[in-house]
N, C-alpha and C positions, 0 to 999 in steps of 0.2 A: 177409660176403664172398660175392660172387656165385659161382655154379658155374663160370662161365667163367674168372674170375680165379683160382679155385682150381686149375683144370686147367692154366693157364699156369704157376702156381707149382709144380705138380707136374712140369712138363715141363723146367724149367731144371736140376733136380738131376741127372738122368741125363746131360744134355749137359755139365754142369760136371764131373762125375766122369769122363766120357769124355775131355774135354780135359786134365784133370789127369793122367790115365793116359798119354795120348799125350805130354804134356810130360815126365813122369817117364821115359818110355822114350827120348825124343829128346834131352834135355839132355845125357846122358853122351856122346853122339856128338860134341857140340861140344868135348869135351875129348879123346876118344880119337883122333879123326882128326888134329888137329894134332900130338899126341904121336907118333902112328904115322909121321908124315912127317918125322921128324928123322933125321939121319945118325948120331946118337950111340947108344951101346949101352945107355945108361941113360935113364930117363924124364926128359924135358925138353921144353920148348916150342921150336919152331924159332926160331933167332936170326938166321940169315943166309939163310934161304930154305928151301924144302922139298926133301926128298930121299926117294927110294924105296930107297936103299941101306941094308942092315942088316948 
């Protein structure tokens, strides 16, 4: 393996870990925001539209 290809191989690991960490932090937002915009007092996804009323 050439030194250049070894450097490229070493570079992808930190980027992959960084993207996985960002995905781990962002994906729960995709659940929390819709659940927070329901008019019900219990956890549920919006069925008839969004509401800021609690």
